[in-house]
Every structure is written in structure tokens, then in C-alpha cells.
C-alpha positions as a Python dict, from the first residue, in 0.01 Angstrom:
ca = {
    (1, 'M'): (0, 0, 0),
    (2, 'P'): (-295, 275, -3),
    (3, 'V'): (-279, 528, -270),
    (4, 'T'): (-149, 848, -100),
    (5, 'E'): (-462, 1066, -173),
    (6, 'V'): (-376, 1376, 76),
    (7, 'V'): (-31, 1520, 156),
    (8, 'L'): (12, 1822, 386),
    (9, 'A'): (317, 1993, 419),
    (10, 'T'): (419, 2156, 813),
    (11, 'S'): (744, 2255, 964),
    (12, 'I'): (790, 2091, 1304),
    (13, 'P'): (1037, 2295, 1517),
    (14, 'P'): (1298, 2226, 1665),
    (15, 'S'): (1139, 2250, 2014),
    (16, 'M'): (790, 2301, 2156),
    (17, 'R'): (662, 2457, 2464),
    (18, 'R'): (312, 2483, 2594),
    (19, 'P'): (254, 2549, 2960),
    (20, 'A'): (7, 2266, 3122),
    (21, 'P'): (-249, 2355, 3411),
    (22, 'G'): (15, 2229, 3684),
    (23, 'G'): (307, 2455, 3585),
    (24, 'E'): (508, 2179, 3415),
    (25, 'D'): (592, 2190, 3011),
    (26, 'C'): (375, 1984, 2826),
    (27, 'G'): (535, 2071, 2491),
    (28, 'P'): (719, 1824, 2363),
    (29, 'A'): (457, 1541, 2454),
    (30, 'W'): (271, 1758, 2220),
    (31, 'R'): (486, 1783, 1958),
    (32, 'A'): (482, 1420, 1899),
    (33, 'A'): (105, 1381, 1982),
    (34, 'C'): (57, 1627, 1649),
    (35, 'A'): (307, 1483, 1457),
    (36, 'A'): (178, 1107, 1514),
    (37, 'S'): (-176, 1227, 1448),
    (38, 'W'): (-102, 1307, 1066),
    (39, 'A'): (-51, 987, 857),
    (40, 'A'): (-344, 768, 851),
    (41, 'P'): (-429, 523, 518),
    (42, 'G'): (-411, 776, 227),
    (43, 'W'): (-270, 1064, 372),
    (44, 'R'): (116, 1157, 435),
    (45, 'V'): (273, 1447, 569),
    (46, 'L'): (584, 1669, 449),
    (47, 'S'): (766, 1844, 763),
    (48, 'V'): (978, 2157, 535),
    (49, 'N'): (1229, 2249, 755),
    (50, 'P'): (1585, 2464, 719),
    (51, 'A'): (1878, 2288, 635),
    (52, 'E'): (2007, 2306, 1036),
    (53, 'E'): (1711, 2179, 1157),
    (54, 'L'): (1643, 1840, 984),
    (55, 'G'): (1879, 1720, 1254),
    (56, 'T'): (1656, 1769, 1495),
    (57, 'L'): (1403, 1608, 1358),
    (58, 'T'): (1430, 1255, 1396),
    (59, 'N'): (1214, 973, 1517),
    (60, 'L'): (954, 1088, 1297),
    (61, 'P'): (601, 849, 1303),
    (62, 'D'): (576, 668, 939),
    (63, 'G'): (428, 900, 729),
    (64, 'V'): (601, 1193, 817),
    (65, 'S'): (909, 1278, 631),
    (66, 'A'): (1172, 1589, 654),
    (67, 'V'): (1261, 1748, 333),
    (68, 'A'): (1485, 2053, 348),
    (69, 'A'): (1318, 2447, 290),
    (70, 'K'): (1433, 2711, 76),
    (71, 'P'): (1661, 2967, 200),
    (72, 'G'): (1560, 3338, 285),
    (73, 'V'): (1296, 3321, 554),
    (74, 'A'): (1568, 3455, 851),
    (75, 'E'): (1666, 3749, 643),
    (76, 'A'): (1297, 3862, 546),
    (77, 'F'): (1135, 3792, 935),
    (78, 'G'): (1433, 3780, 1183),
    (79, 'R'): (1409, 3357, 1232),
    (80, 'P'): (1456, 3034, 1036),
    (81, 'G'): (1161, 2930, 849),
    (82, 'T'): (935, 2830, 555),
    (83, 'W'): (814, 3004, 301),
    (84, 'V'): (445, 2913, 237),
    (85, 'W'): (508, 2857, -141),
    (86, 'D'): (838, 2614, -94),
    (87, 'A'): (594, 2395, 141),
    (88, 'L'): (323, 2446, -69),
    (89, 'G'): (491, 2332, -373),
    (90, 'Q'): (684, 2027, -202),
    (91, 'A'): (341, 1900, -161),
    (92, 'V'): (231, 1909, -508),
    (93, 'G'): (594, 1811, -633),
    (94, 'T'): (434, 1416, -502),
    (95, 'G'): (166, 1390, -765),
    (96, 'A'): (-113, 1389, -463),
    (97, 'S'): (-450, 1483, -560),
    (98, 'V'): (-516, 1666, -290),
    (99, 'V'): (-251, 1878, -94),
    (100, 'G'): (-232, 2153, 198),
    (101, 'I'): (-75, 2291, 519),
    (102, 'V'): (-133, 2146, 835),
    (103, 'N'): (27, 2378, 1141),
    (104, 'A'): (251, 2157, 1361),
    (105, 'D'): (96, 2256, 1720),
    (106, 'I'): (-205, 2092, 1599),
    (107, 'R'): (-359, 1753, 1687),
    (108, 'F'): (-573, 1558, 1433),
    (109, 'D'): (-819, 1355, 1612),
    (110, 'L'): (-1032, 1199, 1291),
    (111, 'D'): (-1165, 929, 1221),
    (112, 'A'): (-1182, 743, 870),
    (113, 'G'): (-1540, 922, 792),
    (114, 'R'): (-1390, 1252, 886),
    (115, 'R'): (-1114, 1251, 668),
    (116, 'H'): (-1301, 1118, 395),
    (117, 'A'): (-1584, 1434, 441),
    (118, 'L'): (-1279, 1688, 453),
    (119, 'M'): (-1043, 1511, 121),
    (120, 'A'): (-1428, 1473, -52),
    (121, 'R'): (-1489, 1883, -39),
    (122, 'A'): (-1133, 1961, -94),
    (123, 'R'): (-1133, 1793, -436),
    (124, 'H'): (-1335, 2096, -524),
    (125, 'G'): (-1172, 2403, -363),
    (126, 'I'): (-1018, 2518, -126),
    (127, 'L'): (-1094, 2412, 268),
    (128, 'A'): (-982, 2596, 554),
    (129, 'C'): (-1019, 2466, 902),
    (130, 'N'): (-1068, 2643, 1207),
    (131, 'R'): (-910, 2440, 1476),
    (132, 'M'): (-1064, 2378, 1830),
    (133, 'D'): (-858, 2533, 2084),
    (134, 'L'): (-799, 2338, 2388),
    (135, 'G'): (-630, 2431, 2763),
    (136, 'H'): (-481, 2096, 2820),
    (137, 'P'): (-423, 1828, 2618),
    (138, 'G'): (-691, 1556, 2822),
    (139, 'Q'): (-969, 1819, 2749),
    (140, 'Q'): (-1231, 1671, 2539),
    (141, 'E'): (-1431, 2026, 2403),
    (142, 'G'): (-1281, 2361, 2373),
    (143, 'P'): (-1463, 2692, 2161),
    (144, 'Y'): (-1339, 2692, 1796),
    (145, 'Y'): (-1148, 3000, 1660),
    (146, 'R'): (-1230, 3149, 1431),
    (147, 'Y'): (-982, 3404, 1277),
    (148, 'G'): (-712, 3153, 1176),
    (149, 'Y'): (-692, 2857, 989),
    (150, 'D'): (-451, 2573, 1091),
    (151, 'L'): (-554, 2307, 817),
    (152, 'L'): (-596, 2433, 466),
    (153, 'L'): (-720, 2138, 191),
    (154, 'M'): (-701, 2203, -172),
    (155, 'P'): (-712, 2019, -502),
    (156, 'R'): (-352, 1998, -665),
    (157, 'E'): (-420, 2198, -956),
    (158, 'L'): (-580, 2474, -765),
    (159, 'A'): (-262, 2464, -556),
    (160, 'M'): (-83, 2532, -875),
    (161, 'M'): (-204, 2859, -923),
    (162, 'L'): (-187, 3023, -600),
    (163, 'D'): (110, 3322, -551),
    (164, 'M'): (248, 3282, -208),
    (165, 'R'): (553, 3482, -274),
    (166, 'G'): (673, 3642, 62),
    (167, 'F'): (455, 3437, 339),
    (168, 'A'): (615, 3225, 546),
    (169, 'L'): (474, 2942, 835),
    (170, 'G'): (470, 3052, 1121),
    (171, 'V'): (430, 3427, 1121),
    (172, 'P'): (84, 3582, 1047),
    (173, 'W'): (-147, 3653, 719),
    (174, 'W'): (-30, 3369, 495),
    (175, 'D'): (-358, 3196, 555),
    (176, 'Y'): (-607, 3519, 509),
    (177, 'W'): (-401, 3569, 174),
    (178, 'I'): (-451, 3228, 84),
    (179, 'L'): (-802, 3236, 56),
    (180, 'L'): (-861, 3614, -38),
    (181, 'D'): (-604, 3513, -377),
    (182, 'A'): (-880, 3204, -453),
    (183, 'L'): (-1128, 3450, -392),
    (184, 'L'): (-987, 3692, -640),
    (185, 'H'): (-931, 3401, -901),
    (186, 'G'): (-1303, 3315, -910),
    (187, 'L'): (-1224, 2994, -700),
    (188, 'P'): (-1382, 2786, -436),
    (189, 'V'): (-1339, 2911, -84),
    (190, 'E'): (-1520, 2685, 212),
    (191, 'V'): (-1446, 2726, 603),
    (192, 'V'): (-1530, 2422, 798),
    (193, 'Q'): (-1503, 2432, 1217),
    (194, 'C'): (-1373, 2096, 1262),
    (195, 'A'): (-1385, 1923, 1608),
    (196, 'G'): (-1119, 1680, 1570),
    (197, 'V'): (-883, 1992, 1414),
    (198, 'R'): (-746, 2014, 1794),
    (199, 'H'): (-492, 2344, 1936),
    (200, 'L'): (-357, 2357, 2279),
    (201, 'S'): (-365, 2684, 2353),
    (202, 'H'): (-79, 2944, 2428),
    (203, 'R'): (55, 3308, 2372),
    (204, 'A'): (96, 3449, 2057),
    (205, 'A'): (480, 3351, 1957),
    (206, 'W'): (499, 3581, 1652),
    (207, 'Q'): (685, 3968, 1655),
    (208, 'R'): (513, 4262, 1561),
    (209, 'P'): (820, 4364, 1278),
    (210, 'A'): (709, 4030, 1114),
    (211, 'W'): (340, 4078, 1201),
    (212, 'L'): (389, 4410, 1018),
    (213, 'A'): (618, 4285, 716),
    (214, 'A'): (396, 4049, 585),
    (215, 'L'): (83, 4236, 609),
    (216, 'R'): (313, 4443, 315),
    (217, 'S'): (335, 4156, 160),
    (218, 'M'): (-36, 4106, 117),
    (219, 'M'): (-98, 4427, 32),
    (220, 'A'): (177, 4443, -223),
    (221, 'H'): (-44, 4106, -372),
    (222, 'V'): (-379, 4283, -312),
    (223, 'A'): (-296, 4652, -473),
    (224, 'P'): (-255, 4531, -903),
    (225, 'R'): (-600, 4381, -838),
    (226, 'R'): (-767, 4632, -651),
    (227, 'A'): (-1039, 4622, -954),
    (228, 'A'): (-1089, 4235, -849),
    (229, 'L'): (-1112, 4297, -476),
    (230, 'S'): (-1428, 4512, -581),
    (231, 'G'): (-1605, 4235, -737),
    (232, 'L'): (-1586, 4047, -412),
    (233, 'G'): (-1830, 4214, -281),
    (234, 'M'): (-1651, 4304, 62),
    (235, 'G'): (-1790, 4627, 136),
    (236, 'S'): (-1674, 4978, 210),
    (237, 'I'): (-1455, 4972, 464),
    (238, 'A'): (-1305, 4689, 316),
    (239, 'E'): (-1189, 4846, 49),
    (240, 'A'): (-1157, 5192, 207),
    (241, 'T'): (-891, 4970, 456),
    (242, 'A'): (-708, 4823, 179),
    (243, 'D'): (-654, 5119, -8),
    (244, 'M'): (-518, 5285, 340),
    (245, 'L'): (-310, 4942, 402),
    (246, 'A'): (-180, 4995, 42),
    (247, 'A'): (-62, 5318, 38),
    (248, 'V'): (98, 5244, 363),
    (249, 'A'): (273, 4905, 234),
    (250, 'A'): (415, 5096, -54),
    (251, 'S'): (614, 5369, 187),
    (252, 'P'): (721, 5142, 495),
    (253, 'Q'): (994, 5428, 557),
    (254, 'E'): (720, 5664, 676),
    (255, 'G'): (744, 5517, 1008),
    (256, 'Y'): (519, 5601, 1340),
    (257, 'P'): (213, 5684, 1300),
    (258, 'L'): (124, 5501, 997),
    (259, 'S'): (263, 5105, 1135),
    (260, 'E'): (60, 5147, 1447),
    (261, 'L'): (-278, 5297, 1234),
    (262, 'A'): (-173, 5032, 978),
    (263, 'E'): (-199, 4756, 1248),
    (264, 'T'): (-516, 4864, 1390),
    (265, 'A'): (-614, 4856, 1007),
    (266, 'G'): (-499, 4520, 908),
    (267, 'T'): (-678, 4372, 1226),
    (268, 'R'): (-990, 4539, 1081),
    (269, 'F'): (-888, 4394, 694),
    (270, 'G'): (-854, 4061, 837),
    (271, 'I'): (-1167, 4020, 971),
    (272, 'E'): (-1313, 4121, 708),
    (273, 'V'): (-1133, 3864, 514),
    (274, 'V'): (-1294, 3606, 765),
    (275, 'R'): (-1647, 3713, 657),
    (276, 'L'): (-1615, 3701, 320),
    (277, 'A'): (-1421, 3307, 360),
    (278, 'E'): (-1761, 3243, 559),
    (279, 'R'): (-2075, 3279, 310),
    (280, 'Q'): (-1963, 2952, 261),
    (281, 'A'): (-1918, 2770, 587),
    (282, 'W'): (-2033, 2448, 766),
    (283, 'T'): (-1912, 2251, 1053),
    (284, 'L'): (-1820, 1825, 1135),
    (285, 'E'): (-1825, 1730, 1429),
}
């Protein structure tokens, strides 16, 4: 049996809806195709789900197993889910040398060579993968989505250094913070556009209150490390935006119009994080 070198964490939803061009729902088939694509010799996946969802995870492919998630996400974000720190911690606990997170609606079209290339780079720092967006499951080419990271790989030792408290899978901002936290630690980060990391396009599923709550979590992490943020050289716009967002995050009760302002400023700050991460970027065809 091959040695397990890579363990990824995810959270497979009980159901998935994805409209096909003809109007039919291809979500169940896409969900199954994604799960079937992840494992390979040396790679396995943990689906970390709330206890009430575990019964829906039947007939999982070889190399994919389900484990119970820690509670609290529903209370924080209004729907059941999985904490990022819990999911990543479950992967770390396996002892694999490379660990990471893959979103549940990502299909791998990765041959052994691509997997080896990703794993080799991930042994030295965080590797954040941009997905390729598809309009239908049979599409072979599509645009890369630059403003999000649906597969992250990293050395086990680096993962243990990150502070992911307050973020949940399926809620925005966790992927930006994981890169920013690493950079604030002085750890290496690379972005890769990988044609074998594929996503079926759909409408955004997150809700504005959850988006703002996760943004407040990120800025609460940033505020005490403001001096280190300056050292990253993000520029005056990013730093001024961070200061404003930190102030809003500290006083969420102020409400309108600060919450609307935070949405615009948060989007701009996210763009600056992407630009920072892309200082080390490459493409894997």
C-alpha cells in the first residue's frame, strides 16, 4: 500500500444543486464526480461534517472518509458547517507530511505528474490554487478564477503555525486569511493556476451577514498585528483600508452605513491580498 503523503480536508454537503445548460440539475452527479476525483496513490481525503450530516455521506469512494466536526458554526454563521481550524487540524492529525483543504465542489483532473508537481512545491510553503471555471461538466477549457483559492496545500509543520479561529468552510474570507496569516509569519506563499482544479460555475451561495461576520473575524486577527502588515509592503491604500475595517470590526453595533462601507472596503482589501499573494505565481497546465 502506498504511503499517504497528502491528506486533504473538505466538507461534502448533504446535497448539491448545479444547473446544466438544458435546465436539468447536474448537482448530484457533479458532487459524486468531485469526490471520486480526489484520492489517488499517496493522497486521501477527510470529509469533516456536522454530526447530523454524517448519515448522508454514504458510499464514499475509496480514499475518502467522513469524520465528525466540532460544533459552533451554526451559531456563528446561521447554518451548519465546519470550522477551518477543525478541518485542517483533522488533516494534521493524520501525520501526513503535506496537508490542505479542498472545497467540496472541486473536481480534480490531475494525472500523477501534476499531483507530484503540486506536492513537491507544497513541501516548502503554502500553495494556493486558482480553479478553472466550467460552464458545464463536459467543458474542457474555461477561465481561471483569480479571486479565490479552492485547493490549498502546505507542509504539516506550517499548518500547525496558522491561527484559523473564527473561519468556516463555505463562508468567505478563510482562504484570504490563511495566506495573509502565513505571510505575516514570514512563511512562503505561492499561487498556482492549475488546469486540473475544476469548478462548475454557479451563483454565490453565501449570505451577506455571514460575509461580514467572517470579515470581522479576519480584521480582529489583523488589528493586533498592524505593524507586521506594514512590513508586507501592501501599499497605502491597503493599509488605510485595513485600518478602517479594523475600526468597523471593533464596533459592529454601529450598523448602517458602516456595514455597507465595510462591504466595499472589504472587497478592495481582498483584492490587495490577492495581489500580494500573486507576487509568487505560476501556471501548471
